[in-house]
C-alpha positions as CSV (number, residue, x, y, z in Angstrom):
1,M,-1.9,-25.7,32.3
2,S,-0.5,-22.9,30.2
3,T,-1.4,-19.3,31.1
4,F,-1.1,-16.2,28.9
5,P,-0.9,-12.5,29.9
6,A,-4.1,-10.6,29.9
7,G,-4.9,-9.2,26.4
8,T,-2.9,-11.8,24.5
9,F,-6.0,-12.9,22.4
10,T,-7.7,-9.5,22.3
11,P,-9.0,-8.8,18.8
12,A,-7.1,-6.1,16.9
13,P,-9.5,-5.0,14.1
14,G,-8.1,-2.9,11.3
15,R,-6.9,-2.9,7.8
16,G,-4.1,-5.4,7.0
17,R,-0.8,-4.5,5.5
18,P,-1.2,-3.3,1.9
19,L,1.6,-5.6,0.5
20,R,0.1,-8.7,2.2
21,M,-3.4,-7.8,0.9
22,L,-2.0,-7.4,-2.6
23,V,-0.2,-10.7,-2.6
24,T,-3.2,-12.6,-1.2
25,H,-5.6,-11.0,-3.7
26,A,-3.3,-11.6,-6.6
27,R,-2.7,-15.3,-5.6
28,T,-6.5,-15.9,-5.3
29,E,-7.2,-14.3,-8.7
30,A,-4.4,-16.3,-10.4
31,V,-5.7,-19.6,-9.0
32,L,-9.3,-18.9,-10.0
33,T,-8.1,-18.1,-13.6
34,L,-6.2,-21.3,-13.9
35,R,-9.2,-23.3,-12.7
36,N,-11.5,-21.8,-15.3
37,G,-11.7,-24.0,-18.4
38,E,-12.8,-21.1,-20.7
39,Q,-9.9,-19.0,-19.5
40,V,-7.4,-21.8,-20.2
41,L,-8.8,-22.2,-23.7
42,L,-8.4,-18.5,-24.4
43,T,-5.1,-18.0,-22.8
44,L,-3.3,-21.2,-23.6
45,L,-5.0,-23.6,-26.0
46,I,-5.7,-21.1,-28.8
47,P,-2.1,-19.6,-28.7
48,L,-0.8,-23.2,-28.7
49,A,-2.9,-24.1,-31.8
50,L,-1.8,-20.9,-33.6
51,L,1.9,-21.6,-32.7
52,V,1.8,-25.1,-34.2
53,G,-0.5,-24.2,-37.1
54,L,1.5,-21.1,-38.3
55,T,4.7,-23.0,-38.0
56,V,3.7,-26.2,-39.8
57,L,1.2,-24.7,-42.4
58,T,2.3,-22.0,-44.9
59,V,-0.8,-19.9,-44.3
60,L,1.3,-16.7,-44.2
61,D,4.5,-15.9,-45.9
62,L,7.1,-15.7,-43.1
63,P,10.9,-15.7,-43.0
64,E,12.6,-19.0,-42.3
65,P,12.9,-20.6,-39.9
66,R,9.1,-20.0,-39.5
67,I,9.1,-20.9,-35.8
68,D,11.5,-18.1,-35.0
69,S,9.2,-15.6,-36.7
70,V,6.0,-17.0,-35.2
71,T,7.0,-17.5,-31.6
72,P,7.4,-13.8,-30.6
73,R,4.1,-12.9,-32.1
74,I,2.3,-15.8,-30.3
75,F,3.9,-14.6,-27.1
76,A,2.4,-11.2,-27.7
77,L,-1.0,-12.8,-28.4
78,A,-0.7,-14.8,-25.2
79,V,-0.1,-11.7,-23.2
80,M,-3.0,-9.9,-24.8
81,S,-5.4,-12.9,-24.3
82,S,-4.6,-13.3,-20.7
83,A,-4.0,-9.8,-19.4
84,F,-6.7,-8.0,-21.5
85,T,-9.4,-10.3,-22.7
86,G,-9.3,-12.8,-19.7
87,Q,-9.1,-10.1,-17.1
88,A,-11.9,-8.0,-18.7
89,I,-14.4,-10.9,-18.9
90,A,-13.6,-12.2,-15.4
91,L,-13.9,-8.7,-13.8
92,G,-17.2,-8.1,-15.7
93,F,-18.8,-11.2,-14.4
94,D,-17.3,-10.7,-10.9
95,R,-19.2,-7.4,-10.8
96,R,-22.3,-9.1,-12.0
97,Y,-22.3,-11.8,-9.3
98,G,-21.4,-9.3,-6.5
99,V,-17.9,-10.5,-5.9
100,L,-16.5,-7.0,-5.9
101,K,-19.0,-5.8,-3.4
102,R,-17.9,-8.6,-1.1
103,L,-14.2,-7.7,-1.7
104,A,-15.0,-4.0,-0.9
105,A,-16.4,-5.2,2.5
106,T,-12.9,-6.5,3.3
107,A,-11.6,-2.9,3.1
108,L,-9.5,-3.5,0.0
109,P,-8.9,-0.1,-1.6
110,R,-9.8,0.4,-5.2
111,W,-6.2,0.7,-6.4
112,L,-5.5,-2.7,-4.8
113,L,-8.4,-4.3,-6.7
114,V,-6.8,-3.1,-9.9
115,A,-3.2,-3.9,-8.9
116,G,-4.1,-7.4,-7.6
117,R,-5.7,-8.4,-10.8
118,V,-2.9,-7.1,-12.9
119,L,-0.3,-8.9,-10.8
120,A,-2.3,-12.1,-11.1
121,G,-2.2,-11.6,-14.9
122,V,1.6,-11.4,-14.7
123,V,1.7,-14.8,-12.9
124,V,-0.6,-16.4,-15.5
125,V,1.4,-14.9,-18.4
126,I,4.6,-16.4,-17.0
127,I,3.0,-19.8,-16.9
128,Q,1.7,-19.4,-20.4
129,L,5.1,-18.4,-21.8
130,V,6.8,-21.3,-20.1
131,V,4.4,-23.7,-21.8
132,L,4.5,-22.0,-25.2
133,G,8.3,-21.7,-25.0
134,A,8.7,-25.4,-24.3
135,V,6.5,-26.3,-27.3
136,A,8.3,-23.8,-29.5
137,A,11.6,-25.3,-28.5
138,L,10.4,-28.8,-29.5
139,L,9.5,-27.3,-32.9
140,G,13.0,-25.9,-33.3
141,W,12.8,-22.4,-31.8
142,S,16.1,-20.8,-31.1
143,P,15.8,-17.4,-29.5
144,A,18.6,-14.8,-29.6
145,A,20.2,-15.0,-26.2
146,A,21.2,-11.3,-26.3
147,G,17.5,-10.3,-26.4
148,L,16.1,-12.4,-23.6
149,A,16.5,-9.6,-21.0
150,S,14.7,-7.1,-23.2
151,A,12.0,-9.7,-24.0
152,G,11.4,-10.3,-20.3
153,L,11.0,-6.5,-19.7
154,L,8.6,-6.2,-22.6
155,V,6.5,-9.1,-21.4
156,I,6.1,-7.5,-17.9
157,M,5.3,-4.1,-19.4
158,G,2.9,-5.5,-21.9
159,T,1.1,-7.5,-19.2
160,L,0.8,-4.4,-17.1
161,A,-0.5,-2.3,-20.0
162,F,-3.0,-4.9,-21.2
163,G,-4.0,-5.8,-17.7
164,A,-4.9,-2.2,-17.0
165,L,-6.9,-2.0,-20.2
166,G,-8.7,-5.2,-19.2
167,V,-9.6,-3.8,-15.8
168,L,-10.7,-0.5,-17.5
169,L,-13.1,-2.4,-19.8
170,G,-14.3,-5.0,-17.3
171,G,-14.9,-2.4,-14.6
172,A,-17.0,0.0,-16.6
173,F,-19.6,-2.0,-18.5
174,K,-22.1,-4.8,-17.9
175,A,-20.9,-8.4,-18.1
176,E,-22.6,-9.1,-21.4
177,I,-21.2,-6.0,-23.1
178,V,-17.7,-6.8,-21.7
179,L,-17.9,-10.3,-23.1
180,A,-18.8,-9.0,-26.6
181,L,-16.4,-6.1,-26.6
182,A,-13.4,-8.0,-25.2
183,N,-13.7,-10.7,-27.9
184,I,-14.3,-8.2,-30.7
185,V,-11.2,-6.2,-29.6
186,W,-9.2,-9.5,-29.4
187,F,-10.0,-10.5,-32.9
188,V,-9.4,-7.0,-34.3
189,L,-6.0,-6.7,-32.6
190,L,-5.1,-10.3,-33.7
191,F,-5.6,-9.6,-37.4
192,A,-5.3,-5.8,-37.7
193,G,-3.4,-4.8,-34.6
194,G,0.1,-5.8,-35.6
195,V,0.1,-9.2,-33.9
196,V,-0.2,-11.7,-36.8
197,L,0.6,-9.2,-39.6
198,P,3.4,-6.6,-39.0
199,A,2.2,-3.0,-38.8
200,G,4.5,-2.2,-41.7
201,S,2.5,-4.5,-44.0
202,M,-0.7,-2.4,-43.5
203,P,-1.7,-0.1,-46.3
204,G,-1.1,3.6,-46.3
205,P,-1.6,5.6,-43.1
206,M,-3.1,2.6,-41.4
207,A,0.4,1.3,-40.8
208,D,1.3,4.5,-38.7
209,I,-2.0,4.1,-36.7
210,V,-1.4,0.4,-36.0
211,A,2.2,1.1,-34.9
212,L,0.8,3.2,-32.0
213,L,-1.2,0.3,-30.6
214,P,0.1,-1.7,-27.6
215,S,-0.4,-5.0,-29.5
216,A,1.9,-3.9,-32.4
217,A,4.4,-2.4,-30.0
218,L,4.6,-5.6,-28.0
219,A,4.8,-7.9,-31.0
220,E,7.4,-5.9,-32.8
221,G,9.5,-5.4,-29.7
222,L,9.5,-9.2,-28.9
223,R,10.4,-9.9,-32.6
224,A,13.3,-7.5,-32.4
225,A,14.5,-9.0,-29.1
226,L,14.1,-12.7,-29.8
227,V,14.8,-12.8,-33.5
228,D,17.4,-10.0,-34.0
229,G,18.8,-10.1,-30.4
230,A,18.5,-6.3,-30.4
231,V,17.1,-3.9,-27.8
232,P,13.8,-2.5,-29.2
233,G,13.6,1.2,-29.9
234,W,12.3,3.6,-27.3
235,P,8.9,4.1,-29.1
236,V,8.1,0.5,-28.2
237,F,8.6,1.1,-24.5
238,L,7.0,4.5,-24.6
239,T,3.8,3.1,-26.3
240,L,3.4,0.5,-23.6
241,I,4.0,2.9,-20.8
242,V,1.6,5.5,-22.1
243,W,-1.2,3.0,-22.7
244,G,-0.7,1.3,-19.3
245,A,-0.5,4.5,-17.3
246,A,-3.5,6.0,-19.0
247,A,-5.6,2.9,-18.7
248,G,-4.5,2.3,-15.1
249,A,-5.4,5.8,-14.0
250,L,-8.8,5.7,-15.7
251,A,-9.5,2.2,-14.3
252,T,-8.8,3.3,-10.8
253,R,-11.4,6.0,-11.2
254,T,-14.1,4.2,-13.2
255,T,-14.1,0.7,-11.9
256,R,-17.6,0.0,-10.4
257,L,-18.5,-2.6,-7.8
258,S,-21.7,-3.7,-9.6
């Protein structure tokens, strides 16, 4: 019979390693998102429908080939849908059902609650873009190879920025208010936030205002990278950094457990 030294199985209570807690929390959030039918509809099916629809139907006047013009903007929409709208709604209802209170009992620090959800958003976005990119390729999409690295960096920065905004919204209001606000903001940014229509096409000073939004910065940056094969200008990166940093700092302070 095997014997062990005294103290081998003595419990060692205490907080786990931050990196391990972060990875575990992010993995759990990503799996829960992918299991949710409503989230899949918002983050994947709607962008897929718009990708095919805007390519096949001449609803908007776009440069040819249409698929090359549509794909970067649908990528931006996918990031916004998953990282912002999906995260905000999920967090709002997690607070309502007491999920965050239970997580707080596990000694997860508040910053890790924010970072874990944002990291989970990155994972979901990667899956989204793989699926959307495959469908776009079947439709004839041919991205500029020189801009792929810049596009990848923009996707990560955009996911972090929108993820922080989603946590800021979902962590501050009641679930019903979050549900309404998140969807309203999604529709506004889709049609007037530089996603479907370029910021430069907006009338008068509205163009300058829209250009400062993270949605317009991400859409225009991805278009420049994937269509022109160019490195987007520094205002694109600065816009995403400022929105992400400001939202993340506020979310860390304002996220409530219930």
